[in-house]
C-alpha angles and dihedrals in degrees: 000000000000090000090054092050099040095093091053102036091106091053093047091050089050091052091048093051092043093053094044088055102040096034097081095038094085091048093050093048093050093048094046092051092048092048089053090058097254112161117244093248091060092045089051089053093050093047095045088057088073093060091044088055091047089053093048091046092051089056102040114015091082087076090066091047093050093042099050106019132254099278095047092043093048091049091048094048093046091048092049091048092048092051093045090054089061094051090066089066093055101062135000108221121143094217092049091046091050089057091047091049089051089053090045091057093047092050093046090052089052091051092048090049091053094048099040095048089048091051090048092055092046096054137075130202088266096051101032094092094052093046093049091049090050091048092051091049091052092045097050100033090052092048093048095042093049090063089071089067084079088075088070111109107242110178091158094056089226105079099079091051090049091052091048091051093048095051093047089051092050089053090067093059100074091047094045091051100040118122094203112113112248116246135236109262111253116233112233120177117194119227113246117262088246093057091043091051092049090051096044120000093180091047095057094041092048091048092052090046090052089053092048092051101041095039087055094045096049092045103040103021088095091050088051093053093043089051092056092049105265119149123225096271093049089049090053090049090050094051092044090051091053092052093044089052089052091057095040099055102034096085098049092043089048092050090053089053090054090054102039137038102299093217089055090054091048090051090049091049090051090048089051090050089053093050097043092044091053090044092051091052089049096052095036095109095048094072090196135121092289090069093053090047090051089049090051093052093041091054091048097054098036095049090049093055098075098052089043090056091046090052092046091050092049089053088068098044136074121244095262094058100046099087091049091046092052090049091050092049091053089055090047089053091049091051090054092045090053094052096039099075091047093052099039092048089058089054090050091050090056101039107021132243095327088060088086091069092038084060094049088048093055093045093047091044093053092047089048092054091048091049092052090049092050090053088060098048102041131040118235121243113256114273092244089060095054116106120230120275115248131188106241136188119242095217121103136337088255087074091063096087089055088073104102088218093059112114094001125119118232 
């Protein structure tokens, strides 16, 4: 295993440091805006700007990478992200912070493009699965672990932003000093939403629903916890629990989808999202262990939805179209994640903090109804024709070729 990962250890270390640093930034921004009396609708606008930037970066940041090279581009994006993180501490203004979040998303997309294209170049068909799994572990463990930075006492209001900036800067060091030759950037064109929908209606609807739900949770989860009386450290624990649950349950859910009708598993996951969303809203004011258990389960089922939808879509495509489909689905997820905070913040304005999970209940419920209808109008492919489930990042289309199923016949 170590021999397989040795060529990409510097990249994996950079990803881990990057996610430890950037992971708590969204939480801190949401909490600071809420503490300043900003209404949920404005917070939703600020936070959705990140996903808009991520989408724009997925489409255009590759030009910087191809024009200046991976090492220079990674260093530039990391330096920009580090500097932007410090600007938040200078002045709290929602419009300014929305612009900064847009730039954050663009820079993060550029960083992901650098790393993921490098990982693609450094793998073979035999090693791709192990490298992808290691990448996902670094991605999510860094993101979850970074939430515990919120336990740091920060009376000045500056310290957390300084720590975030430091860690993002440190992430550039392994890449800047690597001796591995940078790769040629792979060209991945996403299939249009129309073609994706024709291939797999439930796949595209489920992917957008996943973006709506997770975009809302990442952006407004801290506002929810603050609204029910959690302090910053409890908020960090709540968000970390959600992410940990997402990692914990993806593999068993995925294994079930390899054995049974994948659409049935997607429908069951959507049903679980409805139940746990409603349950979380019901126990929101309790603040006890039930809320953390609900967060764990919610993270598990909601994180599993996206790779399930990718796998289901791939079941209806030939090998040549799978990479493009995966790239298109990432953009569909990003579109949902951009709209999610805007829509869920309106619900929270009308109903209070628990409105976040009222929103996820409605979105999951609508997707569930659609999934049940699709099961009636289109037969499922035989189980032996289903491709294997694979945990996948929801980052940029460049990550699509990392999927071991990409370009392989069933």
